[in-house]
C-alpha beads as a LAMMPS data file, in Angstrom:
LAMMPS data file: protein, C-alpha beads

429 atoms
428 bonds

1 atom types
1 bond types

-500.0 500.0 xlo xhi
-500.0 500.0 ylo yhi
-500.0 500.0 zlo zhi

Masses

1 110.0

Atoms # bond

1 1 1 287.691 471.032 -481.943
2 1 1 286.170 471.362 -485.370
3 1 1 283.409 468.827 -484.630
4 1 1 282.347 470.185 -481.231
5 1 1 280.290 473.152 -482.401
6 1 1 278.269 471.234 -484.986
7 1 1 277.576 468.472 -482.451
8 1 1 276.295 470.969 -479.912
9 1 1 274.258 472.666 -482.613
10 1 1 272.791 469.347 -483.679
11 1 1 271.878 468.424 -480.088
12 1 1 270.349 471.826 -479.463
13 1 1 268.417 471.578 -482.705
14 1 1 267.219 468.094 -481.766
15 1 1 266.137 469.263 -478.319
16 1 1 264.316 472.243 -479.768
17 1 1 262.632 470.002 -482.326
18 1 1 261.517 467.568 -479.623
19 1 1 260.193 470.429 -477.506
20 1 1 258.291 471.857 -480.464
21 1 1 256.888 468.408 -481.238
22 1 1 255.696 468.011 -477.648
23 1 1 254.131 471.463 -477.799
24 1 1 252.242 470.584 -480.976
25 1 1 250.999 467.354 -479.443
26 1 1 249.927 469.080 -476.236
27 1 1 247.928 471.587 -478.265
28 1 1 245.687 468.710 -479.313
29 1 1 245.291 467.387 -475.779
30 1 1 242.167 467.923 -473.703
31 1 1 242.342 469.682 -470.360
32 1 1 242.827 467.430 -467.345
33 1 1 239.333 468.150 -466.055
34 1 1 237.736 467.187 -469.369
35 1 1 240.064 464.203 -469.666
36 1 1 238.795 462.962 -466.298
37 1 1 235.260 462.613 -467.658
38 1 1 236.479 461.107 -470.936
39 1 1 238.317 458.356 -469.049
40 1 1 235.254 457.824 -466.847
41 1 1 233.050 457.424 -469.929
42 1 1 235.534 455.025 -471.571
43 1 1 235.764 453.016 -468.330
44 1 1 231.955 452.796 -468.246
45 1 1 231.793 451.675 -471.896
46 1 1 234.385 448.904 -471.467
47 1 1 232.771 447.535 -468.307
48 1 1 229.345 447.597 -469.992
49 1 1 230.763 445.731 -472.984
50 1 1 232.224 443.080 -470.666
51 1 1 228.719 442.030 -469.531
52 1 1 226.981 442.685 -472.869
53 1 1 226.751 438.965 -473.827
54 1 1 224.963 437.992 -470.573
55 1 1 221.343 438.085 -471.847
56 1 1 222.452 436.715 -475.230
57 1 1 223.834 433.386 -474.006
58 1 1 220.380 431.788 -474.094
59 1 1 219.979 432.948 -477.713
60 1 1 223.307 431.394 -478.711
61 1 1 222.208 428.238 -476.921
62 1 1 218.895 428.136 -478.805
63 1 1 220.600 428.819 -482.136
64 1 1 223.424 426.288 -481.827
65 1 1 221.821 423.733 -479.513
66 1 1 224.708 423.384 -477.070
67 1 1 223.981 422.318 -473.451
68 1 1 223.835 424.730 -470.524
69 1 1 227.213 423.667 -469.151
70 1 1 228.880 425.132 -472.264
71 1 1 227.567 428.560 -471.202
72 1 1 229.510 428.248 -467.941
73 1 1 232.710 427.470 -469.861
74 1 1 232.234 430.485 -472.146
75 1 1 231.665 432.713 -469.128
76 1 1 234.643 431.280 -467.239
77 1 1 236.869 432.093 -470.216
78 1 1 236.260 435.780 -469.462
79 1 1 237.272 435.358 -465.818
80 1 1 240.432 433.496 -466.841
81 1 1 241.348 436.435 -469.095
82 1 1 240.796 438.919 -466.263
83 1 1 242.865 436.893 -463.791
84 1 1 245.776 436.480 -466.213
85 1 1 245.674 440.172 -467.113
86 1 1 245.546 441.378 -463.501
87 1 1 248.531 439.208 -462.667
88 1 1 250.628 439.863 -465.784
89 1 1 249.879 443.364 -467.131
90 1 1 247.413 445.146 -464.848
91 1 1 250.185 447.024 -463.034
92 1 1 252.497 448.110 -465.864
93 1 1 250.771 451.462 -466.394
94 1 1 252.969 452.663 -463.505
95 1 1 255.844 452.897 -466.005
96 1 1 254.236 452.421 -469.441
97 1 1 251.668 455.193 -468.938
98 1 1 248.013 455.339 -467.907
99 1 1 246.560 456.583 -471.195
100 1 1 248.544 454.036 -473.168
101 1 1 247.203 451.130 -471.121
102 1 1 243.625 452.436 -471.293
103 1 1 244.001 452.601 -475.082
104 1 1 245.399 449.056 -475.166
105 1 1 242.402 447.869 -473.156
106 1 1 239.913 449.579 -475.494
107 1 1 241.633 448.127 -478.562
108 1 1 241.382 444.648 -477.036
109 1 1 237.653 445.168 -476.485
110 1 1 237.285 446.317 -480.112
111 1 1 239.018 443.105 -481.240
112 1 1 236.633 441.098 -479.053
113 1 1 233.625 442.928 -480.538
114 1 1 234.817 442.144 -484.072
115 1 1 235.133 438.474 -483.112
116 1 1 231.609 438.474 -481.678
117 1 1 230.341 439.819 -485.006
118 1 1 232.273 437.579 -487.422
119 1 1 233.172 434.447 -485.428
120 1 1 230.302 433.696 -483.096
121 1 1 230.248 429.914 -482.775
122 1 1 231.375 428.382 -479.478
123 1 1 235.089 428.529 -480.261
124 1 1 234.814 432.159 -481.363
125 1 1 232.860 433.075 -478.236
126 1 1 235.566 431.488 -476.077
127 1 1 238.342 433.450 -477.779
128 1 1 236.374 436.705 -477.702
129 1 1 235.596 436.335 -473.996
130 1 1 239.228 435.665 -473.100
131 1 1 240.335 438.773 -475.019
132 1 1 237.597 440.830 -473.398
133 1 1 238.733 439.635 -469.967
134 1 1 242.347 440.569 -470.713
135 1 1 241.187 444.052 -471.704
136 1 1 239.197 444.506 -468.498
137 1 1 242.142 443.362 -466.380
138 1 1 244.411 445.835 -468.156
139 1 1 241.895 448.642 -467.756
140 1 1 240.689 448.458 -464.170
141 1 1 243.772 449.552 -462.245
142 1 1 245.047 451.835 -465.026
143 1 1 241.783 453.762 -465.423
144 1 1 241.263 454.040 -461.661
145 1 1 244.738 455.516 -461.194
146 1 1 244.334 457.765 -464.249
147 1 1 241.069 459.186 -462.904
148 1 1 242.691 459.992 -459.573
149 1 1 245.706 461.662 -461.164
150 1 1 243.715 463.672 -463.710
151 1 1 241.407 464.981 -461.011
152 1 1 244.270 465.865 -458.685
153 1 1 245.785 468.031 -461.432
154 1 1 242.470 469.623 -462.414
155 1 1 241.288 470.180 -458.818
156 1 1 244.343 469.962 -456.541
157 1 1 242.420 471.120 -453.451
158 1 1 239.473 468.779 -453.868
159 1 1 240.755 465.534 -452.342
160 1 1 240.277 461.960 -453.593
161 1 1 236.596 461.440 -452.726
162 1 1 235.088 462.348 -456.123
163 1 1 237.555 460.351 -458.190
164 1 1 237.075 457.319 -455.936
165 1 1 233.297 457.595 -456.110
166 1 1 233.320 458.011 -459.893
167 1 1 235.656 455.060 -460.462
168 1 1 233.475 452.804 -458.282
169 1 1 230.278 454.033 -459.923
170 1 1 231.456 453.544 -463.518
171 1 1 232.961 450.156 -462.716
172 1 1 229.863 448.619 -461.134
173 1 1 227.489 450.783 -463.154
174 1 1 229.027 449.576 -466.395
175 1 1 228.663 445.948 -465.308
176 1 1 224.995 446.656 -464.614
177 1 1 224.300 448.559 -467.848
178 1 1 225.757 445.960 -470.233
179 1 1 223.032 443.313 -469.811
180 1 1 220.282 445.932 -469.748
181 1 1 221.418 447.492 -473.037
182 1 1 221.865 444.125 -474.756
183 1 1 218.514 442.883 -473.485
184 1 1 216.690 445.995 -474.698
185 1 1 218.355 445.897 -478.132
186 1 1 217.619 442.181 -478.463
187 1 1 213.993 442.648 -477.411
188 1 1 213.011 445.591 -479.583
189 1 1 215.368 445.586 -482.588
190 1 1 216.398 442.991 -485.194
191 1 1 219.615 440.956 -485.306
192 1 1 219.942 440.413 -481.522
193 1 1 223.265 438.568 -481.865
194 1 1 224.752 441.225 -484.107
195 1 1 223.360 444.684 -483.349
196 1 1 224.566 445.011 -479.703
197 1 1 228.166 444.381 -480.764
198 1 1 227.958 446.731 -483.735
199 1 1 226.623 449.479 -481.454
200 1 1 229.486 448.947 -479.025
201 1 1 232.035 448.780 -481.821
202 1 1 231.059 452.353 -482.656
203 1 1 231.050 453.407 -478.989
204 1 1 234.455 451.835 -478.322
205 1 1 235.972 453.360 -481.466
206 1 1 234.782 456.820 -480.380
207 1 1 236.126 456.156 -476.890
208 1 1 239.554 455.229 -478.291
209 1 1 239.770 458.471 -480.283
210 1 1 238.692 460.527 -477.271
211 1 1 241.106 458.777 -474.888
212 1 1 243.980 459.447 -477.316
213 1 1 243.408 463.170 -476.641
214 1 1 243.536 462.830 -472.843
215 1 1 246.711 464.046 -471.089
216 1 1 249.132 461.384 -469.887
217 1 1 249.869 461.498 -466.156
218 1 1 252.849 459.127 -466.123
219 1 1 255.987 459.940 -468.079
220 1 1 257.457 456.959 -469.880
221 1 1 260.739 456.018 -468.215
222 1 1 263.827 456.544 -470.394
223 1 1 265.088 453.217 -469.122
224 1 1 262.338 450.637 -468.910
225 1 1 262.352 448.758 -465.588
226 1 1 262.695 444.998 -465.587
227 1 1 259.327 443.370 -466.098
228 1 1 257.845 441.286 -463.320
229 1 1 254.308 440.005 -462.737
230 1 1 252.104 441.697 -460.146
231 1 1 253.336 440.851 -456.679
232 1 1 250.779 439.136 -454.481
233 1 1 251.371 439.202 -450.747
234 1 1 249.572 437.768 -447.743
235 1 1 249.800 439.465 -444.324
236 1 1 252.102 437.152 -442.355
237 1 1 250.715 437.893 -438.891
238 1 1 247.005 437.798 -439.715
239 1 1 246.475 434.816 -441.979
240 1 1 243.268 433.783 -440.207
241 1 1 241.580 437.147 -440.698
242 1 1 242.847 437.387 -444.269
243 1 1 241.513 433.928 -445.093
244 1 1 238.064 435.000 -443.868
245 1 1 238.159 438.084 -446.104
246 1 1 239.358 435.984 -449.044
247 1 1 236.583 433.412 -448.600
248 1 1 234.037 436.232 -448.421
249 1 1 235.345 437.737 -451.680
250 1 1 235.363 434.296 -453.329
251 1 1 231.778 433.527 -452.279
252 1 1 230.471 436.966 -453.233
253 1 1 231.903 436.856 -456.743
254 1 1 230.558 433.306 -457.141
255 1 1 227.070 434.839 -456.856
256 1 1 227.969 437.413 -459.515
257 1 1 229.267 434.593 -461.704
258 1 1 226.002 432.705 -461.382
259 1 1 223.894 435.659 -462.496
260 1 1 226.158 436.740 -465.349
261 1 1 226.360 433.238 -466.784
262 1 1 223.247 431.215 -465.979
263 1 1 220.479 433.688 -465.104
264 1 1 219.147 433.896 -468.718
265 1 1 219.168 430.082 -469.008
266 1 1 217.321 429.761 -465.694
267 1 1 214.777 432.348 -466.820
268 1 1 214.140 430.637 -470.157
269 1 1 214.390 426.985 -469.127
270 1 1 213.133 426.823 -465.540
271 1 1 210.998 429.925 -465.108
272 1 1 209.641 429.889 -468.685
273 1 1 210.377 433.589 -469.136
274 1 1 211.622 434.106 -472.686
275 1 1 211.696 437.908 -472.711
276 1 1 215.115 439.075 -473.872
277 1 1 214.637 442.302 -471.950
278 1 1 214.032 440.387 -468.724
279 1 1 217.201 438.395 -469.389
280 1 1 219.044 441.717 -469.200
281 1 1 217.002 443.245 -466.372
282 1 1 217.812 440.486 -463.870
283 1 1 221.651 440.768 -463.980
284 1 1 221.290 444.564 -464.203
285 1 1 219.282 444.502 -460.973
286 1 1 221.886 442.362 -459.206
287 1 1 224.808 444.657 -460.080
288 1 1 222.772 447.806 -459.487
289 1 1 221.756 446.562 -456.038
290 1 1 225.407 445.882 -455.255
291 1 1 226.386 449.440 -456.162
292 1 1 223.430 451.082 -454.411
293 1 1 223.950 449.171 -451.159
294 1 1 227.579 450.303 -450.986
295 1 1 226.669 453.936 -451.661
296 1 1 223.661 454.100 -449.314
297 1 1 225.440 452.377 -446.419
298 1 1 228.895 453.845 -447.019
299 1 1 228.897 455.686 -443.680
300 1 1 227.604 452.791 -441.597
301 1 1 230.055 451.049 -439.294
302 1 1 231.887 447.990 -440.565
303 1 1 229.955 445.816 -438.120
304 1 1 226.610 447.113 -439.375
305 1 1 227.657 446.567 -442.982
306 1 1 228.706 442.996 -442.247
307 1 1 225.473 442.159 -440.413
308 1 1 223.375 443.583 -443.243
309 1 1 225.555 441.861 -445.845
310 1 1 224.967 438.463 -444.279
311 1 1 221.240 439.103 -443.802
312 1 1 220.741 440.249 -447.407
313 1 1 222.909 437.521 -448.887
314 1 1 221.410 434.622 -446.928
315 1 1 217.866 435.845 -447.605
316 1 1 218.693 436.317 -451.280
317 1 1 220.270 432.893 -451.687
318 1 1 217.382 431.203 -449.860
319 1 1 214.951 433.031 -452.129
320 1 1 216.886 431.887 -455.205
321 1 1 216.495 428.268 -454.127
322 1 1 212.780 428.776 -453.510
323 1 1 212.415 430.600 -456.828
324 1 1 213.930 427.803 -458.924
325 1 1 212.123 425.071 -456.968
326 1 1 208.723 426.727 -457.343
327 1 1 209.358 428.350 -460.753
328 1 1 208.545 431.696 -459.179
329 1 1 209.790 434.561 -461.354
330 1 1 209.041 437.367 -458.875
331 1 1 210.759 435.497 -456.033
332 1 1 213.789 434.850 -458.248
333 1 1 214.142 438.516 -459.245
334 1 1 213.653 439.918 -455.720
335 1 1 216.094 437.353 -454.349
336 1 1 218.667 438.396 -456.936
337 1 1 218.371 442.017 -455.805
338 1 1 218.817 441.024 -452.150
339 1 1 221.776 438.787 -452.986
340 1 1 223.384 441.566 -455.048
341 1 1 223.034 444.043 -452.190
342 1 1 224.575 441.517 -449.815
343 1 1 227.490 440.764 -452.136
344 1 1 228.268 444.471 -452.505
345 1 1 228.462 444.995 -448.749
346 1 1 230.305 441.729 -448.130
347 1 1 232.973 442.489 -450.720
348 1 1 233.384 446.032 -449.390
349 1 1 233.876 444.569 -445.906
350 1 1 236.389 442.032 -447.218
351 1 1 238.404 444.829 -448.844
352 1 1 238.284 446.807 -445.594
353 1 1 239.530 443.851 -443.580
354 1 1 242.356 443.075 -446.001
355 1 1 243.469 446.705 -446.140
356 1 1 243.475 446.999 -442.342
357 1 1 245.718 443.929 -442.025
358 1 1 248.466 445.107 -444.381
359 1 1 251.336 447.465 -443.728
360 1 1 251.076 450.609 -445.909
361 1 1 253.952 449.542 -448.149
362 1 1 252.352 446.116 -448.763
363 1 1 248.707 447.173 -449.060
364 1 1 248.642 447.088 -452.862
365 1 1 250.003 443.555 -452.936
366 1 1 247.512 442.347 -450.321
367 1 1 244.593 443.919 -452.186
368 1 1 245.877 442.352 -455.405
369 1 1 245.617 438.967 -453.681
370 1 1 242.009 439.684 -452.664
371 1 1 241.026 440.696 -456.190
372 1 1 242.676 437.632 -457.707
373 1 1 240.848 435.352 -455.261
374 1 1 237.594 437.171 -456.022
375 1 1 237.973 436.564 -459.755
376 1 1 238.846 432.933 -459.097
377 1 1 235.501 432.870 -457.286
378 1 1 233.911 434.316 -460.410
379 1 1 235.226 431.441 -462.555
380 1 1 235.720 428.252 -460.547
381 1 1 232.267 427.781 -458.938
382 1 1 230.553 428.455 -462.281
383 1 1 232.824 425.898 -463.951
384 1 1 231.961 423.355 -461.235
385 1 1 228.281 424.076 -461.847
386 1 1 228.926 423.425 -465.536
387 1 1 230.548 420.065 -464.780
388 1 1 227.654 419.138 -462.469
389 1 1 225.143 419.994 -465.205
390 1 1 226.645 417.249 -467.366
391 1 1 225.335 414.696 -464.842
392 1 1 222.396 416.324 -463.040
393 1 1 219.499 418.677 -463.881
394 1 1 219.779 422.439 -463.439
395 1 1 217.451 422.895 -460.458
396 1 1 219.172 420.550 -457.949
397 1 1 222.582 421.817 -459.044
398 1 1 221.531 425.418 -458.352
399 1 1 220.119 424.434 -454.952
400 1 1 223.436 422.821 -453.994
401 1 1 225.270 425.917 -455.272
402 1 1 223.085 428.137 -453.080
403 1 1 223.705 425.989 -449.996
404 1 1 227.489 425.854 -450.477
405 1 1 227.916 429.559 -451.271
406 1 1 225.591 430.525 -448.411
407 1 1 227.590 428.392 -445.978
408 1 1 230.902 429.885 -447.159
409 1 1 229.504 433.417 -446.858
410 1 1 228.202 432.820 -443.339
411 1 1 231.451 431.188 -442.239
412 1 1 233.593 434.028 -443.582
413 1 1 231.245 436.810 -442.491
414 1 1 230.921 435.537 -438.931
415 1 1 234.687 435.189 -438.622
416 1 1 235.170 438.762 -439.805
417 1 1 232.366 439.902 -437.527
418 1 1 234.092 438.324 -434.538
419 1 1 237.217 440.389 -435.183
420 1 1 235.610 443.754 -435.903
421 1 1 236.635 445.190 -432.574
422 1 1 240.311 444.556 -433.328
423 1 1 240.942 444.870 -437.049
424 1 1 237.962 446.360 -438.857
425 1 1 237.620 450.095 -439.055
426 1 1 234.641 452.027 -440.293
427 1 1 234.621 451.742 -444.074
428 1 1 234.136 455.088 -445.754
429 1 1 233.448 455.938 -449.355

Bonds

1 1 1 2
2 1 2 3
3 1 3 4
4 1 4 5
5 1 5 6
6 1 6 7
7 1 7 8
8 1 8 9
9 1 9 10
10 1 10 11
11 1 11 12
12 1 12 13
13 1 13 14
14 1 14 15
15 1 15 16
16 1 16 17
17 1 17 18
18 1 18 19
19 1 19 20
20 1 20 21
21 1 21 22
22 1 22 23
23 1 23 24
24 1 24 25
25 1 25 26
26 1 26 27
27 1 27 28
28 1 28 29
29 1 29 30
30 1 30 31
31 1 31 32
32 1 32 33
33 1 33 34
34 1 34 35
35 1 35 36
36 1 36 37
37 1 37 38
38 1 38 39
39 1 39 40
40 1 40 41
41 1 41 42
42 1 42 43
43 1 43 44
44 1 44 45
45 1 45 46
46 1 46 47
47 1 47 48
48 1 48 49
49 1 49 50
50 1 50 51
51 1 51 52
52 1 52 53
53 1 53 54
54 1 54 55
55 1 55 56
56 1 56 57
57 1 57 58
58 1 58 59
59 1 59 60
60 1 60 61
61 1 61 62
62 1 62 63
63 1 63 64
64 1 64 65
65 1 65 66
66 1 66 67
67 1 67 68
68 1 68 69
69 1 69 70
70 1 70 71
71 1 71 72
72 1 72 73
73 1 73 74
74 1 74 75
75 1 75 76
76 1 76 77
77 1 77 78
78 1 78 79
79 1 79 80
80 1 80 81
81 1 81 82
82 1 82 83
83 1 83 84
84 1 84 85
85 1 85 86
86 1 86 87
87 1 87 88
88 1 88 89
89 1 89 90
90 1 90 91
91 1 91 92
92 1 92 93
93 1 93 94
94 1 94 95
95 1 95 96
96 1 96 97
97 1 97 98
98 1 98 99
99 1 99 100
100 1 100 101
101 1 101 102
102 1 102 103
103 1 103 104
104 1 104 105
105 1 105 106
106 1 106 107
107 1 107 108
108 1 108 109
109 1 109 110
110 1 110 111
111 1 111 112
112 1 112 113
113 1 113 114
114 1 114 115
115 1 115 116
116 1 116 117
117 1 117 118
118 1 118 119
119 1 119 120
120 1 120 121
121 1 121 122
122 1 122 123
123 1 123 124
124 1 124 125
125 1 125 126
126 1 126 127
127 1 127 128
128 1 128 129
129 1 129 130
130 1 130 131
131 1 131 132
132 1 132 133
133 1 133 134
134 1 134 135
135 1 135 136
136 1 136 137
137 1 137 138
138 1 138 139
139 1 139 140
140 1 140 141
141 1 141 142
142 1 142 143
143 1 143 144
144 1 144 145
145 1 145 146
146 1 146 147
147 1 147 148
148 1 148 149
149 1 149 150
150 1 150 151
151 1 151 152
152 1 152 153
153 1 153 154
154 1 154 155
155 1 155 156
156 1 156 157
157 1 157 158
158 1 158 159
159 1 159 160
160 1 160 161
161 1 161 162
162 1 162 163
163 1 163 164
164 1 164 165
165 1 165 166
166 1 166 167
167 1 167 168
168 1 168 169
169 1 169 170
170 1 170 171
171 1 171 172
172 1 172 173
173 1 173 174
174 1 174 175
175 1 175 176
176 1 176 177
177 1 177 178
178 1 178 179
179 1 179 180
180 1 180 181
181 1 181 182
182 1 182 183
183 1 183 184
184 1 184 185
185 1 185 186
186 1 186 187
187 1 187 188
188 1 188 189
189 1 189 190
190 1 190 191
191 1 191 192
192 1 192 193
193 1 193 194
194 1 194 195
195 1 195 196
196 1 196 197
197 1 197 198
198 1 198 199
199 1 199 200
200 1 200 201
201 1 201 202
202 1 202 203
203 1 203 204
204 1 204 205
205 1 205 206
206 1 206 207
207 1 207 208
208 1 208 209
209 1 209 210
210 1 210 211
211 1 211 212
212 1 212 213
213 1 213 214
214 1 214 215
215 1 215 216
216 1 216 217
217 1 217 218
218 1 218 219
219 1 219 220
220 1 220 221
221 1 221 222
222 1 222 223
223 1 223 224
224 1 224 225
225 1 225 226
226 1 226 227
227 1 227 228
228 1 228 229
229 1 229 230
230 1 230 231
231 1 231 232
232 1 232 233
233 1 233 234
234 1 234 235
235 1 235 236
236 1 236 237
237 1 237 238
238 1 238 239
239 1 239 240
240 1 240 241
241 1 241 242
242 1 242 243
243 1 243 244
244 1 244 245
245 1 245 246
246 1 246 247
247 1 247 248
248 1 248 249
249 1 249 250
250 1 250 251
251 1 251 252
252 1 252 253
253 1 253 254
254 1 254 255
255 1 255 256
256 1 256 257
257 1 257 258
258 1 258 259
259 1 259 260
260 1 260 261
261 1 261 262
262 1 262 263
263 1 263 264
264 1 264 265
265 1 265 266
266 1 266 267
267 1 267 268
268 1 268 269
269 1 269 270
270 1 270 271
271 1 271 272
272 1 272 273
273 1 273 274
274 1 274 275
275 1 275 276
276 1 276 277
277 1 277 278
278 1 278 279
279 1 279 280
280 1 280 281
281 1 281 282
282 1 282 283
283 1 283 284
284 1 284 285
285 1 285 286
286 1 286 287
287 1 287 288
288 1 288 289
289 1 289 290
290 1 290 291
291 1 291 292
292 1 292 293
293 1 293 294
294 1 294 295
295 1 295 296
296 1 296 297
297 1 297 298
298 1 298 299
299 1 299 300
300 1 300 301
301 1 301 302
302 1 302 303
303 1 303 304
304 1 304 305
305 1 305 306
306 1 306 307
307 1 307 308
308 1 308 309
309 1 309 310
310 1 310 311
311 1 311 312
312 1 312 313
313 1 313 314
314 1 314 315
315 1 315 316
316 1 316 317
317 1 317 318
318 1 318 319
319 1 319 320
320 1 320 321
321 1 321 322
322 1 322 323
323 1 323 324
324 1 324 325
325 1 325 326
326 1 326 327
327 1 327 328
328 1 328 329
329 1 329 330
330 1 330 331
331 1 331 332
332 1 332 333
333 1 333 334
334 1 334 335
335 1 335 336
336 1 336 337
337 1 337 338
338 1 338 339
339 1 339 340
340 1 340 341
341 1 341 342
342 1 342 343
343 1 343 344
344 1 344 345
345 1 345 346
346 1 346 347
347 1 347 348
348 1 348 349
349 1 349 350
350 1 350 351
351 1 351 352
352 1 352 353
353 1 353 354
354 1 354 355
355 1 355 356
356 1 356 357
357 1 357 358
358 1 358 359
359 1 359 360
360 1 360 361
361 1 361 362
362 1 362 363
363 1 363 364
364 1 364 365
365 1 365 366
366 1 366 367
367 1 367 368
368 1 368 369
369 1 369 370
370 1 370 371
371 1 371 372
372 1 372 373
373 1 373 374
374 1 374 375
375 1 375 376
376 1 376 377
377 1 377 378
378 1 378 379
379 1 379 380
380 1 380 381
381 1 381 382
382 1 382 383
383 1 383 384
384 1 384 385
385 1 385 386
386 1 386 387
387 1 387 388
388 1 388 389
389 1 389 390
390 1 390 391
391 1 391 392
392 1 392 393
393 1 393 394
394 1 394 395
395 1 395 396
396 1 396 397
397 1 397 398
398 1 398 399
399 1 399 400
400 1 400 401
401 1 401 402
402 1 402 403
403 1 403 404
404 1 404 405
405 1 405 406
406 1 406 407
407 1 407 408
408 1 408 409
409 1 409 410
410 1 410 411
411 1 411 412
412 1 412 413
413 1 413 414
414 1 414 415
415 1 415 416
416 1 416 417
417 1 417 418
418 1 418 419
419 1 419 420
420 1 420 421
421 1 421 422
422 1 422 423
423 1 423 424
424 1 424 425
425 1 425 426
426 1 426 427
427 1 427 428
428 1 428 429
């Protein structure tokens, strides 16, 4: 009896202390509405940093004298990091917390930026790209969910449209801005292999501080659930339709992989365009076209989107082949824009098909499978191009790449098109 009262007093005191501590911490937190835009800005910064090295690969190549196939390996290292991260840690923000995972992702990008500054030979570039890919994989799902949850608290009657639009815009927009920023800095300011990373080190550090002040939307579980990798599920009754969507995602991201790895080398070596700004403008145009096509045609029917996707993509890929064969810079750039627009619509259609095939309780797992296949498409074809470049010149290898990816896109797109009446619904923003 003599120990009961002190124990209760101690527990009450501890509870009161914890409550006061939470109150003090919450006083430093931003409002949910402000936090929404902070997370959006951090998301944009990380995605821009992930494509920052794109126009700089040719400069590394000139400085160190390594062959073009090494560029494909360095780029593929990033995709390997993303794939591993999506599979192993991309989903744990559901119980570890959204803000915490966004912070982890930003810290990983800061580590990668430091490596780019201080260890920028081939081995350092490989390590930095893997770490950057892991950060992007950790960020994408966490930041997307965090944006939705922050907005739903700040504007409970608004609906999910704005948060979905913002997350898509900052994701693709960041991918587009990275090469443009790096190309401009490299063109007009000194230290092109140093200054872009220093600038983003500052931006990422500011982003980390700002994100630390954003409200958390997931309470950490008192008892941590057993860890498991991301589940990946295929729809059992619709394997044929799913395979078409998966091939479309694979082929579309292979085009992205080509432009974010080899476009600067093609510009400098085949098209004799040595402008560092142009090396950033071309991949920027491809990603920007992808985003714009999805926004402009968001309310078109799925069938219309698929038809336009195939038309844009085939025309773009054919133009790429003509551009490298004739050393035509204008043809190459315009073809990249067309191909980017086609990839955006094709990937959107593939996501729509996959989502329509899955039961509601399995949709996340099915979409996870599509994204993993897409990122495999980002890495594997570029690696095969790199292997081919060991034995053959760049131009014929790119022509073969165009033919194979074009054939895969047509095959997958036509199969999806043939099933639109049964499984594809109108894809809305």
